[in-house]
Each structure stands twice: as C-alpha cells, then as structure tokens.
N, C-alpha and C positions, 0 to 999 in steps of 0.2 A: 420359830422357823420349822421345827420338827412337826408341829401340829399342822402347819400349812402343807408340808410335804406329805404327811399321812393323808390329809384330806384329798389332795390331788391324786395320790395313789389309789385311794378308795373310789374316787369318781371315775378314774380310768378303768379300774377293774369292773365297775358297774357298766360302763359303756361297752367294754369288750364282751361282757356277758350277754349283751343284746344279740350278738352274732353267734352265740353258742347255746341258744335256748333249748334246742332239742336234746343236746347231750346233757345239759344241766338238769333238764326235766326228767330225763331217763335216770340219771344218778339219784335224783331226789326220790323218784318212785321206788327205786331199788332199796334206798335207805329206809323209807317209810315201811316198805314191805318187810324188811328185816326186823325192824322194831316191833311191828305187829305180830310177826311169826314168833319172835322170842317171847313176847307176852303171852301168846296163845299156848306155847309149849309149857310155860310155868303154870298156867291155869289147868291145862290138861293133865299135868303131872299130879295135880291134887284131885283128879277124878272127875273133872268137869268135862261135859261133852264138847265136841269141837265147835258146834254152833254157839253154845253159851260162852265158850272161851273166846271166840271171836268177838262177840258182843261186849264182853267184859274188857277185852283188850282195847277195843275202839273207845269205850267209855273212859278208860283210864288214860288213853292217849289225849283226849280233849278235843277231838275233831280233826279229821284228816284234811278237809278242805281248808279250814282255817290255817292249819300248819303249812299247807302248800302256798297260800296267799302270803303268809308272813315271811316265808323263805324267799319268795319271788320279789317281795317288796324290799327285803334287805340286800338281795344280790343285784338288783337292777335299778333303773330310773323309774320310780312309780308314776310320775306325771306322764312320761313318754309312753309307758305301757298303757296307762289309762287312755291316752290320746289315740293310740293305735287301735285299742279295742273299741273306743267310741267311733272312730272312723269306719271300722268294719261294720259296727252296728248301724251307723248312719247310712252306709251304702245299702245294707239290707233293707232298711226302712224305706229308702227311696225306690229300690227295686220292687218292693211290695206295692208301691203306688206309682207306677210309671206315668200315668196321666198327670198326677199332681207334680211329679218331678220334672216332666217335660215342660209343663206350663210355667213352673217356677223358674226354671233355668232360662227359658226363652224370654220370659218377662224381664228378668234381671239383665239378660244379655242385651236386650233392647236399650235399656237405660244406660248400662255401663258402656256398651259399644258406642252409642251416640256421644256420650261424654268423652270417651277416649279419643274418638275421631276428631271432635271439635277442639279438644285440648291439644292434640297433635298439631293441628293447624295453627292454633294460637302460639304454641311453642315454637313452631318453625318460623312464623312471621314476626312474633313480638318478643319472644323470650330467649330463644337459643342464641348464644354468643357466636360471633364470627369465629371460624376455626383458625384463629391467629393467636400468637402468644400474647398474654396479658390483655385480653380484649376489654377488660374492665377499665383500662386507662384511656380508651378511645372516647372522643366526644364528637357530636354532630353540631355544626354551627347553624344557627337559625336566625331569622329576623322577624320581629314583631312590629306591628303598626297600629295606630289608633283607628285606621280606616278599615281594619278587618280583625275579626276575632281569631282567625287562623294564623299559623306561623308560615313564613316563607322560607323554603329550604334551597332556593336557587339563587346563585350569585353571578355577577359579571366577572370577567377575567381581571380587570383592574382591581376590584375589591379583593379577589382571591390573592393576587400577587402582593397586596399590602398585608393581608393576614398571614401569608406565607413567611413573612419576616418576623412574626411574633415569637421569638425564641424565649422571651421572658415567661411565657405561659406554656408553650408546646415544644416537644422534642421535634415534631414534624407536623406539617400541615399539608394535606393532600386534597386535590380536587379530581373529580371524575364525572364522566357523562357517558351513559350507555348509548351505543350506536349500532346500526346494522351496516356493515362494511362490505364492499365489493372486493372479493378476492379472486384473482385469475386462476382458474383451474384448467384441467385438460379440455373441458368442454366450453370454456368461456368464463365470463364473470359469474360468480355465485355469491349470494347474500350470506354473510356469516355474522353472528352476533359478536360484538366487540365492545371495547371501552376506550375512550380517550382519557388519559390519566396524566397527572402532573409528575414532575421529576421526583418528588418525595413520596409518591404513592406507595411503592413497595417497601421503602425504608420505614414508612409510618406503620404499615401492617406487619413488618418484621417477619416475613416468611421467606426463607431462602429458596432460590430456584433449584429445580431438579437438574438442569443443565445450564451451563453458561452463567450469565448474570442477569440482573433485572435492570430496568430503566433507572437512570440517575438524573440529577439536575443538569448534568452536562448534555444529556440527550434532549432535555426539554428546553431547547432554545431554537431560535430561528435557523432553519437549515439542518438542525440536528447536530450530533457530535462531529459529523464529518459532512461529506457532500450528500449523504443519504440519511434518511431517518431510520432509527432503530425500531424494532418491533419485538415484543415478547409474546410467545404463543403458549397456549395451554397444553397439558399433556395429551389430552384427547385429540386436539388439532395436530399435534406432532405425530401421533400414531396414525391418524387418518390420512393426512396430507403428505407426510414425509416418511410413512412406513417405518416409524421409530428409528430413523437413521441416526446413528451416533454422531455424525458430523454435521448435524442440522445447523449448529451455530456457525454463522457466517454466510449461510445461504440467502439467496434473494427471494422475496415474496412480493408479488405485484398486488398492491392495494390501491383501489381507485385509479388503476392504470399507471401507478407510480411505483418505482422500486423502493422497497424497504429491506433492511438487513436484519435477519433473525439473530438476536443477541442472547436469548435465553428461553428456557422452557420452564413453566411453573408446574408444580406437582398437582395431581388430581384433587388433593384436599383443599387447594386454594380456590375460592369461589369469587374473589373480588370483594367489593365493599357493599354490594347490593344482594341481600339474601334471596331475591326473586329472579336473579339473572345469573347466567353462567357464561361470561365472555370467553370467546375462543382466542381473541386477539387483543393485545394491549398496545396502543400507540401513544407517543408523547403528545402533550397538550398543544405544542406548537405545530403539530402536523394536522390540526383541525381544518385549516383552509384547504389542505389537499384532500382529506377524507370527505369533507362536506361540500367540496366544490360543486356548483359555482357559488355556494354561500360561504360566508366568512364571519363567524361569530367573534373572533378575536378582533378583526378590523372594526366591528360594530361597537367595541369598547363597552362602556357602561350601559349602553342601550340594550345589550343582549344579556339576559339573565338565564344561564343554562348550565351552570356548574353546581354540583353538590360538594360540600366540604366536610372532610373528616380529619380530625387531628388527634394526636396523642399527647396527653398531659405530661409535663415535666414532673419528676419525682418531688413529692411534697406539695404539689398544686392540686387542690381538691376540685371537684366538679363545681361546687358552689362558688369557690374563689374565681375559677375561670369564667363562670357565667357573670358574676358581678363585675369583673374587670372588663369583659367585653361590653357590657352595658355602659359602664362608665366611660369607655374610650370610643364609643361608636362614632361620634362626630369627628374625632381626630382621625379615625381610620378612613371614614368617608372623604374627609378633606384631603388626606394624603393620596387617596386613590383617584378622585375625580376633581377636576378643576372647574367644572361647570357650576357657576354660582347659583343659577336658577334651579338646577337639580338639587344642590345642597340645601337650598331654601325649602324646596318641596319635601325633602326628607325630614328637615327639622319641623316643619308644620304638621307632618304626618306622625311625629313622635316616633320615628323609626329607631329601633334599638336592636343591636346584635346580642346574641346570647348563646349559651351552650347547654346541651342536654346529653344524657348518656348515649354514646355511640357504640356500645358493646355489641349490639345486634346489627350494626351497619345502618344504612339508610336506604329506604325505598318508599316512594309515595304511597304504595299500597298499605304500608304499616299505619299510616294516618287515615287513609280512606276506609279501611276495614276494621279499625280498632273498635269503634262503637258497634257496628253490626255484629262482629264476632262476639263481643261481650254480651249483646242481647241474645244471640243464638245460644251461647253457653248457659245463660240463665234459663232459657227454655229447656236445654238438656238437663240441667240440674233439677228443674221442676219435673221433667219426665222421670228421672231417676228416683226422686222422692215419691212420685206416684207409684212407681213399680215397687218400691220398698213398702209403702203403706199397703199396697195390694197383697204383697206376700206376708206382711205382718198379720193382716186380717185372716188370710188363709191359714197361716200357722197357728194363730190363736184359736180358730175354729177346729183345726186338726188336733191341737194339743188338748182341747176340751173333750174331744171324742176319745182321747187316749187316757182319760183320767183314771180309769180302772187299772190300766197297765202301770201308770205311775204310782197309784196307791199300793199296788201289789209290791212294787220294788221298794217303796218306803217301809212297808210292813216287814220286808225281808232284811231291813237294816241299812238301806241306802240313805245317805244324807241328802239334804236339800241341795247343798253345794254340788254334790256329785251329779244329781239329776240336771241341775242347771247347766253344768259343764257338758253333759251328754247332749242336751237339747241345743246348746250353742254350737256344738260341733256339727250337728245336722244343718244348722243355718250356715255354718262356714262352708260346708260341702256345696250347698246350693250357690253361695256367693262365689266360690272358686270356679265351679262349673260355668256359672253365668258370666264370670269375668273372662274365662278362657274362650267361651263362645263369642263374647263381645269383641275380644282382641283379634279374633280371626277376621271379623268383618270390618273392624276399625280402619286398617290401612286402605282398604278399597274405598271406603266412604271418604276418608280424609283426602285421598288422591283425587276423587271426583270433585270435592269441594275446592281443592287447590286449583284444578283445571278451570273451574267456574270463575274463581277470583282472577286468575292470570289471564283469562281470555285466550286469544290466539296470537299473542305477541311472540315473534321469533326469539328464541333463546330464553324465554321465560321458563322458570323452573322453581319449584319450592320443595325442599327436602322435608317430607312429613314422616320419615322413618322414626321408629320408636327408639328413644334414648333413655338414659337413666332418669331424666326428669319426668318423662311420660310414665316409666315403670313405677316411679315413686308415687305419682298421682294415681295410677291404677291400684297400687297396693293400699294407699290410704282410702280410696273410694271403696275398695272391696271390704276393708275393715269397717268403714262407716256403714256399708250395706249390711254386713253381718250383724253388727250391733243393733241396727234399726229394725231389721226383720226378725231377729231372734231373741233379743233381750226381753222385750215386753211379754211375748208369749211364754218364755221360759219362766220368768218371775211370776206371771199370772197362774200358770198351770201348777206351780209348786208353792203357791202362797198360803195354802191351808192344809190342815191335816186331812188327807184324803182317805184315811183308813175306813171312814164311815161309808165310803162308796162301795167297799167290798161287801158290806153288810146290806146296804139298801138297794144296790143294783143300779141306781141312777139318781139323778137329782129329782127332788120334788119341784113342782112348778114354782113355789114361792122362793126357794133357795136359788133356783136357776134364773129367776127374773132379774135379780140384782146383778148377776154376772153377765147379763146380755147388754148392759149399758155400754161398756167399753168397746165391744165390736161394732155397735151402732155408731159410736163416735168416730171410730176409725173409718168406717165405710162412708160416713158423712163427709169427713175430711177428704177422702179419696174422690168423692163426687165433686166437691168444691174445687179441688186442685185440677181435676180433669176439665171442669167448666172453664177455669181460667185459661188453660191451654187452648181449648176450643175457641174461646172468644178471641184470644190473641191471634190464633191462626186465621180466624174469620176476618179480623181487621186487616191483617197483612195481605191476605188473599184478595180481599175487596179492593185494597189500595193498588195492588199489582194489576188487577183487572181494569181498574180505572186508568192506570197508566197506559195499558195496551189499547184501551178504547179511546184514549185521547186523540183528538183529530190531528194526526201527524202532518196532514197536508199532502202526503204522498202515499203510494201503495208499495210496501216493501216486498210483497209476495212475488216470487218469480224473478227478482232482480239480484244479480251478482255483481260484485266489484272486482275488477282486475287491476291491481296496483302495478304501475309501470315505473321503472327507475331509469330515467333518461339522462342523468347528470353526467355520466362518464362516456357517452358516445359523442360522435363528431358533429351531428346535425344541430342546427339552431335556427331561430327566426322562421321565415316562411318555409324553408325546406322541412323543418321539423313539424310545422303545422300540417304540411301536405302529407308527411309520414303518418300523423295521427288520422288524417282523413282516409288515407289508404288502408290503414290498419282497421279502422272502424268499418269501412266498406267490406273488407275481407271477413271480418267477424259477422257482419250482417248476413252473409251468404251461408253461414253454418246452419245445420238442421235445427229447427225449433226456435231460432233467434227471431224475435219480433222487432226489436229496436235496439240501437247502439248509440251511445253518446259518451262524452268525457266531462270530467270536472276536476278542479284542483282540490276541492274539499267536498267530501261526501257527508251526508247527514249522520250524526252520531259517531264520527270517527275520532273525536277528541281534539280536532283542530279548530282554529278560529282565525279569521282575518277581518279586522274591523278597520274602517276608514271613515273620514269625515267628508260629508257632502253638504252642499247648500243649494238653495234655489232662490228665485226672486221673492217667493212667498214663504220661505221657511223661517225667517227671523233668526238667521245665524246658522252655524254648522251643526249638523246632526250626525251621530254615529250610526253607520249602517254595517250590518253583517254582510260581507262581500264574498263572492265566489266567481271563478272564471269557468265558463261552461261552453260546450260545443253545441251546434245545432241538434235538435231532437232531444235535448236534455229534459225538457218539461214533458214531452210525450213519453219518454222512457220512464221517468219517475212518476208519471200520472199526476202531474201538477197542472191544475187548470189554468189556461191562458184566458184571462178575463177580458182583455182588450189588447188590440195591436197584433203584432206578428212575432214569430220566433226568430232567433238568430239564423244567419246563413253563413256558409263558408267564405263567401265573398265580402263579408262585413269586415274589411281590413281597415287599417288606419287611413288608407287613401280615400276610403268612402266616408270618413268622418267617424268620430268616436260614438259608440252606441251603448246604451244601458237599458236593462229591464229592471223594474222595481216590483217588489211585492206589495200587497195591499197596505200593510202597515207602513212601509216607507213612502208609498204614494200619499197617504193621509198625512204623514209627518212633514213631507216636503211641499206638498200641494194641498193644503187643507180645504181650499175653496175653489179649486178649478180642476179641469181635466188634465192629467199629467202628460197625455200623449202629445208628442211633438215639442214638449217643453224642454228646456235646458237645465241640467244640474251641473254643479261645478265642484271640482276637487283641486284646490290650489288654483293653478292657472289653466288647468285642463277643463274642457267643456264637453259634456256628454248629452246626446239627444235621447230622450225617453221614447222607446219604440213599442213598449208593451207593459202591461200590468198583469202579474200572475198571483196565484194564491199564496198565502203564508204557509211556511213549513217550519217544523222544529229542526234546528241544526245542532245545537250543543247539548240540550237536555230536554227530555220529555216533561220534566217537572216544571220547567220555566216556560213562559209564554213565547210564542213564535216571535223572533226578533224582527225589527224592520231590516230589510235586506235588499241588496241589489246584485245584479249579474252583469258581467261584461263578457264579450265574446272571446273565444280562444284565439281567434285570428288577430286580436288587438292586444294580446298579452305581450308586454315589452320586457318581461323577465328573461333571464339567461337560462337556456336549456330547461324549461319548465317540465316537471314530471306530473302527468295527469293520471287519473284513475278512469279506466274504461268502465262504463256502466252499461250492463247488458240485461235486457228483459228477454227471458227465454222460456219456452215451454219444454225444452229438452232436458236431458240429464246433465247436472252440473259437471260431473266428472268428464264427460265427453267434451264439453265446452272448454274446460280447463286444459285438456290435452291439445285441443285445436289451437287455443290461444298461445300456449307455449311453443307449439310448432310454428305458428305464424310469426311470433316475435323472433324466434331464432332465425327464420328465413329472411325477415325484413331488416333485422338489426342484430347481428350475431354478438355484439359486444355487451348487450344489456342482459341483466339477470332474468330468469324466467318470471313471468307475471305471477303475483301472489293473489289467489282468489279467495274471497269471503262473500258469503251471501249478505244481502242488506238486512235480512231478518236476524242473522247471527250477529251482525254489527249492532243492531238495535238491542239484542239481548245482552251483549257485552256492556253496553252503555248503562244498563240498569242491573248489573250483575249482583250487587249487594242486595237490592230489593228482591231479585229472583231467588237468591240463596236463602234469605230470611223467610220469604213466603213459602218456598218449597219445603224447607225443613219444618216450619211451623205447621203446615198442613199435614206433613208426615207424622209429626209428633201428636197432632190432634187426633188423627185416625188411630194411631197407636194408643193414645190415651182412652179413646172410646172403647177400643178392643180390650185393653187391659182392665178398664173399669167393668165392662160387661163380664169378663172372665172372673174377676175378683168378686163382684157382687154375686154372681151365680154360684161360685164355689163356696163362698162364706155362707150364703143363705141356704145352700143345699146342706151343708154340714149342720147349720143351726136347726133347720127344719127336720132333719133326720133325728136329731137329739130330742125333738118334741113328739116323737112317735107315740109315746105313752099318753101324753096330754091330749093329742089329737084323737087317739083311740077312745079315750074317755069321753071327749066331746061328742064323737060320733055315736058312741054307745048310748049316750043320754039323749040322742035325737037330732044332733046337728046334721044338716044336709051337706052334700058335697060342695054345692055352690057357696054355702056359708063358710066352709073350711077354706075354699079358694079365696073368697073375699077376705077372710081373717088374715091369712098368710100374706096375700098380695097387698092388702092395705098397709100392714105393718112395714113391709119391705119398701113399698113405693114412698111411704112417708120419709124414709131415709133419703131417697133420691131427691124428693121435693125440698126437704130442709137443707140438704147439702147444696142443691142448686141455688137456693135463696142466698145462703152464705157465700157461695162461690161467685154469684152474680155481683154482690157488693164488692168482694175482693177484686174481681176482674175489672170492675169499673175504676177502682183505684189504681190497680197495677197497670192498666192499659195506658195511663198517662205517660209512662216511660216509653211507650211506642209512638207517641205523638210526632216526634221528629222524623220517624220513618214512614209516616203515612202520607198519601197523596189523595186529596179530595175525599177523605174519609174521616168522619168524626170518631173519637174514641168511645162515644156513646151512640154509635149507629144502631138504631132500634132494630133494623132487619138482622144485623149480625147478632145482637144480644138475644132477640126472640128465637131465631133459628138455632142458636147454640143451646139455649135452654131446652128447646123442643127436641133437639137431637139427643141430648144427654138423658132427658127424662124418658124418651122412647127406648133408648138402649137399656136404661135401668129397669124400665117396666118389663121389657122382654126378658131380661135376666131374672127378674122376680117372678115372672109368670110360671116358668118351668118348675121351680121348687113348689109353688102353690098347687099346680096340677098334680105333681107327684104326691103331695100330702093328701090330696083329695082321693087318691086311689088306695089309701091305707085301709086295710080290713080291721075293724075294731077288735075282734077276738084275737087275731094274730098279734096286734099291737099290745093287748093286755097280757097275752101269754109271754111275749118277749120280756116283760118286766119281771 
C-alpha cells in the first residue's frame, strides 16, 4: 500500500512539474553553475588559469547537457516531454515545406471528410437509436412472403389490433402512420406534418410529456375519450402556434375542420418512431376517418395495409424468441384478425410469416430503400481514403528518403531507432489530425446535402446528421488508421539500416539505391490501380444514370410544374367541384408565361399507383391497367403524343357516356387484332368507349417498362371530393407562378391549404435519388482520385528524380542527350502507370460486379467505360511523369557532379 501511495505521489509531482518548467530549469541552471564555479575555484587555488580550470571542471562534471537531460527525465514525464518536443519539431518540418503540408492535409481531408459525412448519414438513418429509454428493447414487426424477397412493414388495422393483445411477448404494441394534417390557423387551413398513433404508442416509447399527458388506450377508441378526440402536440408546435402558453392543455385545435382537445405537449427531444420525420401533431388511431376524410382506412379493414408496428419486448424475451414466436403463430394471428376464408387461403399459399427485427432505430421505409446504396457509397469512400493514404505514404517515403542524411546525423549523435520512428510517426499524426479537422469542418455540410437528396421534398422530412459520440469514435479510429497507414512504413523504411555511411558517402550509389526504389514503385502502382477502380465504378454509375435520363419517358418534363391541391376538407363536391377545377385552370392559364394547364390524380414519378382490371371482347380475360384521372389538355401539357382519336373535353360527363383513353401498350393488350377506337372496354358492370390512343409513358419507375395504362376524364370521376394536381407548362419563373397559384386558391376556396409546388423535373430526380446520389458521389470521388493520383505521382517522382541528380549528371557527362534523359525518366515512370492500370483493370472488372444491381442498361464490362477510364488515368499519369522528366533534362552535368 505504501509503495502504491509513493508511486502516486511521485507521478503527481512529475505532473505538477510540467507547469513549473521555467522555474525548475532556472533552479537547475543555478545549481549547475554553482557546482562548476566551486570546482573552478578549487583548480584555480592550485595555480591553474581560469580557462584551464573551467575545462577541467566541465570534464570532471561529466557533461552539463547530459546532466540537464537526466534531471528533466527524473522530474517530469519523459514520454510527454518527448511528444511535445516531437510536435514542435513536426510543426517546424511542415512549415518548412508548406506546399507538401497543404497537399497532404487537403488530400487526407478529402478522404476523411467524405467518410465522416457518409458515416454520419448511415449513423442517422441506420445506427442511431431513437432518443427514448431502453431503445434496445424495441422491435419492428415485419411480414415475409414467398412471392417476394423483400419484407413488408405495413399492416392492416385488424391485424394490428390482434397483435396489440400479445402481452406474452410485448409490454406494449404501437402502430403509427405519418400524415400531413390540415390545422386551422389564423389565415386558414395549413398543412402540418403529423402522425396517427395507437393508444399504446407513447407508453411503448416511454417518454414522459413536457406538459399534460400523452395519449392512452382510452383516447384510442371510437369517438375518443369523450365527445371530442384528444391530440398531443410537439414542443415546437406549442411554441409556434400557442406562443408557449402554460395553459395550452385543454385548448381546442381544429384539425381537418374538426375540433380536437390538446391533452399534452411532448418535449423537443421526442421525435416519434420514424427517424426521418418530425411530427408536430399526434392524433389517436380512431381519428383516422376524420383526418383522412373522405377516405377511411379503418373501414377498409384488412384491405388497407397502412400501419407500421413497433413493440417493446417483455423482460426476459429475446429478439430471437419474439421472432420465432411470431413466425409460429402467424396463422393463428391472421385467423383471429380476419374472417375472410379466401384471404386466409391466399396468405397460406403465399407462405406469409410474421416476424420481428430490432426496432431500436425506429422504422422508416428509407432505411431499407437506402441501406444498400449507402453501403456502396461508404465502400467508395473507404477506397478514396485508402487511395489518399497510399498517396501520402508514397510522398512521405520519398520525403524521408531525401532526409536520410539528417536521420543519419541524428543516429550518429546517439538517437535510437525507436526514438526516430516515434518522431516520424508524430509528423504523420500531425498531418492526420490536421486532415481530420479539415474534413470534419466540411463533413456536416456534405452529410446535410446528402440527407436532403435522400429525403426529397416531403413535408416534415428531416434527418439528424449531427456529430455524436459514435461519429467521433469513428473519426478517431479512422485518424489512427490513417496515421499508421501513411506513417509507419516510411518511418520503418527510413530507419531500417545503419545510415552512418551516408555521412561519409554523401549519397547513395546507383546500385544501392536501385534496390530501395522497388517499394515506392509498388505503392505508386497500387495507387494507380485503386484510382482506376474508382474511375471505372464512377464511369459505370454515370453511364447508367445517363441512360436512365435518356430513357424515353414518353413526356417532356422541362418547364412543367405540379401544384398539389388538397380539396378533402372544403364543401364542394361532384359537378360544382369539377367546375371549380375548370375555373382554377382557366385562371392559371391567364398568368404570364403559362402555355397550358391541366389536372391529374396521379402525376408521373410521384410514388402513387392506381391499378384496375379491364377487359374487352378480344382481350381473353381481365387485364391490369395503370389508371389515371385527367382533365382536358393533359396530353398537350405533358407533351404526350395523341396517336389516334381526340382528347377529353369538360363536357365528357357521365351523361354523355363513359369514356376512356388507352395508351399503346393497353391498346395492344386489349385489342391485339383490331382498331380500338370506338370499341368498348369493361370494368365490372361498367362499360367505357375508347376515344383515343396515346403514347406510352413511365409512371412508377424509369427502370421499368412503360405499363399498359388508361385514362378517364375528370368529369366522370365518381370519387368523393377528389384532390387533383394542377399540371402547368410555363415559360415564366416558377416563383411568380407559385405566388399567383396561392393567391388564386385563397380567393376561390379560402378553406384549402396553399398549393404545394414542385417541378416535374425535380419529381423525376426524387424518383431516382439513390441512383443520383451514388453517381454524383462516384464521379466526385473519381475526379478526386485522378487529382490525388496526379499529385502523388508528381510529388513522388519529383523526389525520386531529384535524388538521381548525380546519376543523371554522370549520364549526361558521358554523352547522353537531353531527349534520352527525358525518355529514360519518362519511360520508367509511365511503366508504373501502365502496370498499375493493368492490375487495376482486372480488379475493377471483378469489383464492378457488386454494382450490377445498381446499373440500368449498362454492362459491368462496358468497353467504352473501361477504355476511357484507362485512357484518362494513363493520360493523367503521363502528364505527372513528364514534368520530372523535363526537369531532369535541364540538369547541368558539372553542377550535378559538384553537388556530390
């Protein structure tokens, strides 16, 4: 115990001495001076001169410098002292070569910044737990089927109510569905992001409210807990809409023109169950018919699959046990929830199974949609970081070779190899720290931009990409990895031999140096190969994206904007509502720059789909068609060719007989051997006259073929209060059109929210956001890879060529011409690029197979991509090799020989 106490006291004393260095050094100098003066006085008393006495005193003392170092080692923390000195020396070394330092820091910042940005996104979407207590206990319920390789995470209300009773497995089972709700503000109805949640939602997430209470099972029943439904609001909604009023609990809030009672306020830290959304309003599940009116998913029963389910496991129930139990009891759960024998038979034939997976991160469909693309992008980032590290390792290897005389001198003065390696590694650490700091400055901006690309333009969509402990740990590990990768090999290589001979000889002989040039060539070859892999991958993804955009959409998105109208909560319906749409379209068409206006229930690439079965006398049974309800001038506005027949008119009402327009694919499907114009198609007992055939267009996905489809006129839509999207082709500025549309909507129907505008081109971009993200980042990394490779090759070859000054001088003194010297240096350097390209091409062809699922109309062995990638890289490498060769040719033989 006493030894431990003494050790702690000694360590504390050493630590305190770090902050008293000046005073302790002054005391030490005074004591050394006193010892030397006493010894001098003794010598001078014997008749020795002062000069001789001083020399004798110093000899008898045994070395003042050594005494100083020994005392400092005993009083302080030697490793920390050495580290501080190494840091100072490393800073001076970097300041002596600012060009090298800036290049190294920026190169590393590029790789580390990209990795940090993408990891922040992966962390926010896939790794970060929900900010609720004991998030690891949460599970997400899923369903698998033999008909699909993907899992289904949507459930009907009857199935959820059955699962809600499973107290043997779960403490609580919660259902939720994101919604945009209409809240009545001072200026009319306003769209607000919200969520429909079941009664156990807040209890399952175990987050107490900031004010009042949260929703309970008593609120989640028909009619609510009383005559009015309860609502829970977020803290931000409370502050914005109620001015942080302390008496907000009990106040009324009009949602969908119906009164709700505020019963609680959730704290800002509570984000719900979806990491990509921030609901402002939470309403009970039984209020869905009010919120979604005129639609009613609850009344649709097991036909409507719209709820996501999150549950909290009971103590002692593992995730594996919950998953196995749900699988085993799937049929009994379905049988209890649904009484339709045909539906149950279909579920059994499809081998439908319920299951459970970790729900600690909540649930969002984006987690599954972007898991693979983000993994691929992160792999590209890792390759970019490895390339940057190889580049810096090559530069440091060449730089340390140029410092061999300095290192030899330090060895001759008594420095150990371990001490030199430590000092060189500290220099690498400085570069890594500075590169990491620079990368972390840019990482939040990049991750926010990527998050915006993933989320698109959905209202209320948000993804928290701020840096947390997990990201900082990743950054720290990456920085350590980079330090070891860029610094360890050069440090070991530059101290691997006794370099004292360098002091005598002045430089390497050619034969000795030749053996030491193999490793830098290997590193540069690996750098070229890795860069080629990135360039090939970028070329494939960019080519695929280009082919996607060049795919015949069947319509022209340029200059077209969509104005989404929400008419569910206003009073008009039927013919009066149709006339409102006609009047609104005519008013829009009078705005400056507007060329054409129409309406549609579904716009291309908006993520919606409506399929229905139709048959004809020649179709041999029912055929599924992709349907849409459109207004007159739709095909003109979208620039869809009308191949035969006429467009719809506003007077194409039910009284004039049901009309339908088919696209080419549907016409061939329903009428393979005859002209469809004037023919009848049937949907159930309804009969439609075909009045036109139009061109095919892509509706759901660019990747898939244009589906067979049909169009019915807006005047024959028998749905209740349909909400259409105004489609406007305009040459004017979109901002002015949006302002005019909001003003017109407010004048013509004050109860509806302002129209939401998005360009058709932006909607198209959002539909292929994962492809765009991957292609854009891959091209960016490829350009950076070419730039880093060029800089790395140039720097390394410049160092290597400079060290061959003597050899080149001898060659030129013996008669070698300047062109021969250029050819000599250029040939050796270009061979590195060629060999690296050959190796990289083979590796790229193997690695590109991992990208096959992301490519559209592009082979992983596309010859144009492969040839152009190799050509680009060899051109860059040749340019980087030519400059050192030209510099070598300007060497004067006599000056080179004198320098030796």
